[in-house]
N, C-alpha and C positions, 0 to 999 in steps of 0.2 A: 664486445665491451660489456661491462656489468649492466644489468637492466633493473630499473626500479619497479617494484611491485607496488601498485597504488591502491589506496582505500577505495573499494568499489561502491557504486550506487546499487544497492540490492533491492530497493523498492522505489516506486515512482516519486515518493515524497521525501526520500532520504537526502539530507544535506550533510549530516554527520552521523557517526555511530560510535559504538563502544567495541573495542577489540577485546572480546570476552576471553578468548583462549587461543593460544597457538597450538596447533597439532603437529608442528614440525619444529626443529631446532636448527641452529647454525651448523652447517656441514652436511645436512640431510640432502640426498638427491631426490628430486621430484620430477614427475612427468605431467604432461597435460592431463587434466582431469583429477589429479590428486587433491585431496582436501588439505588446505593450508591452515585454515583458522575458522573459528566460530565468531561471527560478528552480530552484535545486537543492533538492529535498525530501530526506527521509530515504531515499528509494528511487530517485529519478530526476531528470534535468534536464528540466523541462517548460516549455512556452511559456505565457505569461500574456496573455490577451486582454482588450481593453477591453470594458466592458459599456455605456458611455455615450459620447456624442459630445462633442467639445469641443477645447480646446487645452491642451497640457501647460504649465501655468503655472510649476510649480516641482517639481524632483526633490528629495525629502527624504532619501532613502537612496541613497548612492552604490553603484555596481556593485562587486561583490567583497565587500560587507558580509555577514558571517556572523552567525548567531544572531538573525535578525530574527523576532520573534514574530508569529504569525498575528494579523491584524487591526491590526497597527501601520501607521500612515499612511506610505506610501512615496513619494507624489507628490500634487500638487494639480492638479485638472482645472478649467479655466475654461470657463464657458458663453459663448455669443455675447454680445458687447458688454462682457465683463469684461476686465480687464487685470491685469498683475502687481501693480499697486498695491492691488488688491482683496484680495490675500492677504498683505499685509504683516503683519497681526496673526497670521495662521495660521503664517507662517514663523517668527515670533519665539517661538511657543510649541510648535512642532513639535519632536519629539525629534531631537537631533543625530544625523546618520548615523553609525553605528558604523564603526570602522575595520575593514578586512578581517580583521585578526587578533583582533578583540574582539567579544563578543556585543553585541547591541543592548541599550540600557538605557532605562528609562523616563525621561521628561522630568521635571525638577524646576525650580521657580522659581529663576532665576539670582540670584546676589548675596545670597541669604539674606534678602531683603526680605520683610516680612509682607504686602505688597501682593500680591494674586493676580495671576498671570500673565495676559496678554491671552487672551481666549477663542479657541480654535481654531475654524476653520470646521467645521460639523457634518459628521460622517461620514454615509455612506449610511444611510438609516433601517433600523431593525431591528424585527422582530416581537417578541411577548412571549417567543417561544422563543429569541430571540437570533440568529435567522437573518436575513441581509440581505434587504431588500425591494428588488427591482429596479424602478426607475422612471426615466423620462427626466428630465433637468434641468428642462424646462419643466413637466412634470407635478408635480414636487416643489415648484416655485415656486408653481403654482396651488393645490396642496394646502395649502401654508403660508399663503397669503393667505386661503383659505376656512376654515382651521382643521380640515382633514380629517385623519383618521387613516388613513395609507396601509395599515396592517395590515388594515384592514377593507375594502379595495378589491381586487377581483379584476382583474388586468391582462389586457388583450386583445392586447397586443403579443407579439413573438417571445419564446418561453420564459416566457410569463406576465408580461412586463414591463408596468408601468403606464404608459400613454401619456396624452397630452392629453385625448383623448375620454373616457377612464375617469373623470377627475376633474372635467371641466367640468359634467357633469350630476349630480354627487354632492352630497349634503347633508352638512353637518357633523354629526358624531356625537361622543360623548364619547371622547376619545383613550384608547387602551389604555395601561395603566400601563407605563412604560419598563421594559425588561428589567433594568436596573441596580437600579431601585427594588424590583421584584418579587423580585430575588435578595436584596436587603437584608432584606426582610420574611420571607423563607423561613427555616425553622429551619436552624441551622448544621449543615452536613453533615460527615460524618467526613472528616478530611484524607485526600487521595489518598496511596496508597502511593508510596514513593520509587521513581523510575524505575530507579535502579541498586541492586544488591544491597547488603545491609548487610555491613559488614566494616571492616577497617582503612582509614582515610582515606588520601588521597594523601600528605599530609605524613608520616604515621606510617610508611607503606611506604618512602618515599624516605629516611627516616632510617636504615632498616635497611640501605640500600645506599650509605650515605655512604662515599666513598673508592673505590667500585667504578665501573668505566667502563660507562656505559649510555646509551642514547638514549631520550629521552622521546617517546612517540608519542601525538599528540593524537587523540582519538576524533572521527570525523566523524558526521554524522547517522545514516548507515546502521549504523555499528558500535554507536552508542548504542541504536538501536532493536532490533538483533539481541540485544544483551546484555540489555535490559529484557524483551523478549518471551520469550527462552529461560529466563531466570531465573523469570519468571512461570509458564511452562509446567511447569518441573520442580517448582516449589513448590506449584502449585495443581492439577495434573492427576495423578490416581492412575494412573500408568503400570503396565502389566504387559506381558510379552514372550512371544511365541510364535515358535519357531524351526523351520525345516524346511530340508532339502536337496532341491534340484530337479535332476533329470537333464536335461541340455540337449542331448544328442546329436541327438534327433529334431528339435528346434527349429533347431539349427545347420545340419542337412542341409536342412531345409525352407527356411530363410532363404537358403541358398546357391542353391537352385533358383529361388526367387522373384527374387533379385537378378539372376540371369542373364537371366530373362525381362523384367525391368524396366530392364535396362541401356540399351535404346534410348530410354527416356523420361527417362534421367538420374536415376533413383530408386535409392537404396541404403539398404535397411532395416537398422537396427541392432537389436541384442538389446533395447535399451531401448524401442524402438518396440513390440516384442512384449510387453514387460512392462507398458507403459501399456495396451495393448489387453486383456491378460489381467486386469488389475486392474479395468478399466472393466466388462468382462463379468461378473466375479465379483461386483461390487457390484450388478449387475442380478439375478444368480441368488440372492444373499443380501441382499435389499432392507432387512432390519432393520439391517444393518451400514452402510448408506449414510446415515449420520446425523451430525449435529454437535451440540455442547453449546451451549445458549443460555441459560445462567444458571439459570433456574428451569424449564427445559423442554428437550426435544430437538426438533430439526427433521429429519424424514426426507425426504431429497431423492429425487426421481424420476429425474432424469438422473444420469449418472456424470460428474461434473466432477472430473477428476483433476489435482492439482498436482504439478509435478516440480521438485525443488530444482536450481538452477543456481548454481554458484559464480562469483562476480565478485570483482574486487579489493576487499578490505575487507569482504566480507560475502557474502550470497546472496539470490537471488530465488526465489520459488516461482510461476512463471507457471502459469496454470490452462488446461487443455485441456477446454473445455466440450463436453458431449454426446459424450464420447469413445467411448461404446459404439456410436454411430451411424456413426462415421467409419472409413474403410478404413485399412489399415496405411500405405499410401502417403500418404494425407491427414494422418494423425497425424504421420508422419515429417517432412513438409514444414512443418506448423504448428509442431512442436517445434523444428526448426532455426531458423525465423523468430523464435520467441519467445526462444530461447536467445541468438541473435545480438543481438537488441535489448536483452535483459536485460544482457548484458555491456557494452553501450554506454550503459546506463541510460536507455533510450528507451521503456520500457514505460509504458503508461497505467495508472492505478490499476485499472480494470476488468479488466485482463489478469492481475493477480496477486492479486486479492481474491476470496475465495470458495472453492469446492470443499469436498468432504467427506473427502477422502482424499489422501495425498501419497506420493510415491516419492522416495527419496534413494539414488542409485546411486554407490558409490565403487569398484565393481569395476574400472573403468578405471585406478585408481590402485594396483591390486594388493592391495586390502584384502579379506581372506577373509570377515570378518563384523564387524558392529558393531551397536550399538543407537542408533536415531535418536530425537530428541526430537520429540514431537508438536507440530505447528504449530496452535495454537488458532484457530478452534473445531473443527478437524478431529477426527474420531473415531479415526483411526488413521493410521500412516505405515509404509511398507514400506522397510526398509533392505536394500539389495542388495549382495552381495559379488561377488567375481570368480569366473568359471567356471574351475575347475582340474581337471586329470586326477587321479582317485582310484580306488583299487581298490574294487570293489563286488561284492556277491554277486548274480548274475543270477537270473531267475525259475526257472531250472533247477537252481539251487544251485551253479552253476559260478562261480568267481572270475573277474571280468573288469575291464576298465578303462572308466570313463565320465567324461564331463565333468560335474562337479557344481558347482552354484551354491548357496551358503548365503544364506538370507534370514531376517530377523527382523522380525516384525510388532509394532510398539509400539502398544498399544491403550489408549484412555481407558476405564477401568472404569466410569465413570459412564454411558457411551454403549453400550458393547459388553461383554457378559459373556464369561467364558472359553470356553464352548461355542460361542457365536456367533462369537467371534473365530477359533476353530479351524475352524469351518465356512467362514468367509471365506477363510482361508489355504489350506484344502484346495481350494477352488474356483480360487484363483490357481494352485496347483501343477498341478492337472489341466489347466488351459488351457495352461500353458507346456510340460507334458510331452506334450500332444497338440495341437500348434499348428494342425493342419488344422481342428480343431473350431471355432476362432475365426473361420473363414471361412464356417462353415455358416449 
């Protein structure tokens, strides 16, 4: 029977997306792994692959459509021997493709008739936990004929997909209760918190500015996510702040020497590369601070996975440099340049910006002397880095001298890191940056 292709969740925070471009058309034959479409998530534009083989029988959501909810049918796939006539009922009850300027809406029976709309072709099966069960069309057909519950069958195909051989020898068993039914019987849960902060509504605010010249800026998926996550962070994370000044003269001299030696390899280290390395090593020397908040417990990480904030049009990414304590400065520099470049083009995969226990936000290149950064949950801390500026300082001998000083602020989640532990972590970062040769030992 025809199979609905559903809008996928391509990132951990994705609830809806934009179907940017179809790479197939009705009548095209596709196989598992073929690229079907480009989908814009709240973080990036990603390719969507087919998981089943068949023919594209009907495209339900046109390209350019915004606000398409996850698990909304976007196309219908035909099996061998099926034709477009087999999905006539499906197309009549499928949701109308939203316009590019409008969010997707749920389908409703047309004409206000009390008669139920024709039943849509069943979507891919789901387990009791609501997760999709991957099975070939033939395996699904055999399972339906035999009354098998696919949730109880372990697939032997690629990525655990259920194939013909898995269902041919299986015996019928009582089907698992559908996820929808299970959800209906479950006790009512507390309503989810609003994604946007409380405050005056759009109409109320717009009335305040009646008669004034302004431009209304629509929020895209990234801006909505940034707003929701930062509001949540400031409302739920007990921040406290630790501040230090770091003398950079030894680091700048050492960096200049290294860059001359690395010039033949085309490597140019930045101050930010040293900061990443310093933080990674500090997390190793103060392991209790290398932790994240996990609701009712903490997770202490063994590797130093350091996230670095990258500004992009309309928001920011925090790509994660995993095992940063193990990598050389030149390797960190190359990886950071690659991640930052792809972040600005919104080409990062979710695993490249999810995770980490610690983050760095550097606004020094914009001339900012100091600032306080908001912790990116579930991280335990974030280091806000200001510009290195010439300042008068008192030397070790008591003489007044001039030094290049960089101001940093460590924002700390008090649930994860107490004051003394945070101070110990910041002290380790300072020592690494003021004695940069130690980081190569």
